[in-house]
C-alpha positions in Angstrom: 267.5 305.3 128.9 270.4 307.0 127.6 273.0 307.7 130.4 276.1 310.0 130.1 279.3 309.0 131.6 283.1 309.4 132.2 285.7 306.8 131.9 288.5 307.9 134.1 291.7 306.2 136.0 294.0 307.2 138.7 297.2 305.3 138.0 295.4 302.6 135.9 292.7 302.0 138.7 289.8 302.5 136.3 286.4 304.0 136.9 283.1 304.8 135.3 282.0 307.9 136.8 278.3 309.0 136.4 276.7 312.1 137.1 273.7 311.8 139.2 273.3 315.5 139.9 271.7 316.4 136.4 270.2 312.9 135.3 268.5 310.3 137.3 269.5 306.5 137.3 269.2 303.8 139.7 272.1 301.1 139.9 271.4 297.6 141.0 274.0 295.1 141.6 273.1 293.3 138.5 273.4 296.3 136.4 276.6 297.3 137.8 278.1 293.9 137.3 277.1 294.0 133.8 278.4 297.3 133.0 281.9 296.3 134.9 282.3 293.5 131.9 285.2 294.3 130.0 284.3 292.7 127.1 280.4 293.3 126.7 280.2 296.3 129.1 282.3 299.6 129.6 284.8 297.7 132.0 286.0 299.1 135.3 287.3 298.5 138.8 284.7 300.5 140.3 281.6 302.6 139.2 281.3 306.0 141.4 278.1 308.2 141.2 278.0 311.8 142.0 274.9 312.6 144.0 273.2 315.9 145.0 274.1 316.6 148.8 271.6 316.4 151.6 273.5 318.6 154.0 274.3 322.2 153.2 277.8 322.1 154.3 278.5 319.2 151.8 279.0 320.0 147.9 278.5 316.6 146.7 277.8 313.1 148.0 279.1 310.0 146.2 278.5 306.1 146.2 281.1 303.3 145.3 280.3 300.1 143.7 282.8 297.2 143.2 283.1 295.3 139.8 280.9 292.6 141.3 278.0 294.9 142.0 278.7 295.1 145.8 278.9 298.4 147.7 282.4 300.1 148.9 282.7 302.5 151.7 285.8 304.3 150.4 288.2 304.6 147.2 291.3 307.1 147.2 291.6 306.8 143.7 287.9 307.0 142.5 287.6 310.3 144.8 290.7 312.1 143.0 288.7 311.1 139.7 285.6 312.8 141.0 287.2 315.9 141.9 288.8 316.3 138.6 285.3 314.9 137.2 283.7 317.7 138.9 285.9 320.5 137.5 285.8 319.2 134.1 281.9 319.1 133.9 281.8 322.6 135.5 279.5 321.4 138.2 281.5 323.4 140.8 284.4 326.2 140.5 285.3 325.7 144.3 289.1 325.3 144.5 288.5 322.6 147.3 285.4 320.5 147.5 283.7 318.7 150.5 282.6 315.5 149.6 280.7 312.8 151.6 280.1 309.2 151.6 277.9 307.5 154.1 279.3 309.2 157.4 282.6 310.2 155.9 283.3 313.6 154.8 286.6 314.4 152.9 288.1 317.6 151.2 289.1 317.3 147.6 291.6 320.1 146.0 292.2 319.9 142.3 296.0 321.0 141.5 297.4 321.7 138.4 298.4 318.1 137.7 297.3 316.2 140.9 294.6 316.1 143.0 295.3 316.2 146.8 292.5 314.7 149.0 292.3 314.5 153.0 291.3 311.0 153.6 290.0 311.5 157.4 291.6 310.2 160.4 292.7 306.5 160.1 291.7 304.0 162.8 293.4 301.0 164.0 290.3 300.2 166.7 289.0 296.7 165.9 285.5 298.0 165.8 285.8 300.7 163.6 287.4 298.4 160.9 285.8 296.0 161.6 287.9 293.3 162.6 287.5 290.6 165.3 290.4 291.1 167.7 292.1 288.3 170.0 294.6 290.4 171.4 295.7 294.2 171.7 298.3 295.7 169.6 298.7 296.9 165.8 299.7 293.6 164.5 297.9 290.4 164.6 298.2 286.8 163.4 295.8 285.1 160.8 295.8 281.6 159.9 294.8 281.2 156.3 294.4 277.7 155.2 297.0 276.6 157.6 299.4 279.5 156.7 300.3 281.9 159.5 300.7 285.6 158.4 301.1 288.7 160.3 298.8 291.7 159.4 298.0 295.1 160.6 294.4 295.9 160.3 293.7 299.5 159.5 290.4 301.4 158.5 290.5 304.2 156.1 286.9 304.6 156.3 286.9 301.0 154.6 288.6 298.0 155.9 292.4 296.9 155.0 294.8 294.1 156.0 298.4 295.2 155.4 301.4 292.8 155.2 304.8 293.3 155.0 306.7 291.3 152.4 310.5 291.3 151.4 309.7 291.1 147.6 306.9 292.8 146.2 307.5 291.1 142.7 307.0 287.6 144.2 304.5 288.5 147.0 301.6 285.8 147.3 299.0 288.6 146.0 296.9 286.0 144.1 296.8 283.3 146.8 296.6 285.0 150.0 294.7 288.1 148.6 291.3 286.2 148.4 291.9 284.2 151.5 292.3 287.4 153.8 289.9 289.5 152.0 287.2 286.8 153.0 288.7 285.5 156.5 286.2 285.1 159.0 287.9 287.8 161.5 287.0 290.6 158.7 283.2 290.3 159.3 282.6 292.8 156.0 285.7 291.7 154.1 289.1 293.3 153.7 291.2 295.0 151.0 294.6 293.4 151.2 297.9 295.1 150.8 301.6 293.6 150.3 303.8 296.3 151.3 307.8 296.3 150.7 309.1 298.9 152.8 312.6 300.1 151.1 313.2 303.0 153.6 311.4 305.3 156.2 310.2 307.6 153.2 309.4 304.9 150.5 307.3 301.7 149.9 306.2 299.4 147.2 302.7 298.2 147.2 300.6 295.9 145.6 296.8 295.5 146.5 293.9 292.7 146.3 291.1 295.0 146.6 287.7 293.6 148.0 285.1 292.6 145.5 287.6 293.4 142.7 290.9 291.5 142.6 294.5 292.8 142.2 294.2 296.5 140.8 297.1 298.9 139.3 296.6 301.0 142.2 294.6 301.5 145.4 294.7 305.0 147.0 293.0 303.9 150.5 295.5 300.9 150.2 298.6 303.2 150.1 297.0 305.3 153.0 296.5 302.1 155.0 300.1 300.9 154.1 301.5 304.1 155.4 299.6 304.1 158.7 300.6 300.4 159.2 304.3 301.2 158.7 304.5 304.3 160.8 302.6 302.7 163.7 304.9 299.8 163.4 308.0 302.2 163.4 309.3 301.7 159.9 308.1 304.8 158.3 308.4 308.6 158.6 305.5 311.1 157.8 305.8 311.6 154.3 306.1 308.6 152.2 306.3 307.9 148.4 304.2 304.7 147.5 304.9 302.9 144.2 302.1 301.1 142.9 302.1 299.0 139.8 300.2 301.8 138.2 302.2 304.7 139.1 303.3 306.7 142.5 301.3 308.3 145.2 302.2 310.9 147.9 301.2 310.0 151.4 301.6 312.2 154.6 300.3 311.4 158.1 301.5 312.8 161.4 300.3 310.1 163.4 297.3 308.6 165.5 294.5 311.2 165.8 295.6 313.3 162.7 294.1 313.1 159.1 296.0 311.5 156.2 296.7 313.1 153.0 296.9 311.8 149.7 298.2 313.2 146.4 298.6 311.8 143.0 297.0 311.9 139.3 293.6 311.5 137.9 293.0 311.3 134.0 290.2 311.3 131.8 290.1 308.6 129.3 286.9 309.2 127.4 283.3 310.4 127.6 280.4 308.5 126.2 276.6 307.7 126.2 275.3 304.2 127.0 271.7 303.0 126.4 270.7 300.8 129.6 
């Protein structure tokens, strides 16, 4: 079949976006992994599909696939790109969209240059992440191949482990990222964020994404890093997050409140593909 798609990115975190409202296609893990190949396919960090809603209170549903073909629960940069995609394809003229993936609903507002997303209420409860906890409190010690590391597990609709580091440039992302991603205390794996807090309103971040590896940016990872820094008394309620691909603005009032993210979403090209 001939498939229409858009290639987009949010701060260099890149996506293949497919309209499954006006065209029908089934994605298998094998097909996704083939399309993700940067030498023989389209190449992307994640593939997102925009689907018709099953609930009248929702504008669209969406699905997320990692580059290895596995499914993901949430993707902040990808959702911003979806908001821009809906507007560009004239699928809706509403200024604020309600999008749903799984049981999670989020509000997406397309602004002049940026897209603002309400990512829902974060959770530090082990059963929500999920994370196998041996003690109470926001921080936990993990042992990864004999090395002891302190993390803050967070759910932003998907599982995150946040480590605070002194030097983001030399953070052991390539070494510790895969070890923590696949640690047995994260039964569904984890995105691993390495956070250098500069002051109460600014942090630098690198993220090893589950099923992908290190990416240029991770929206849900930026949210998780702000949650971790705030519950540990290190950050205020409005934070600028610097990632390798650019900057995001995150605001969070604290436990029980939704977290909001604002940042760019850019079209790279539109294409057709025979699959």
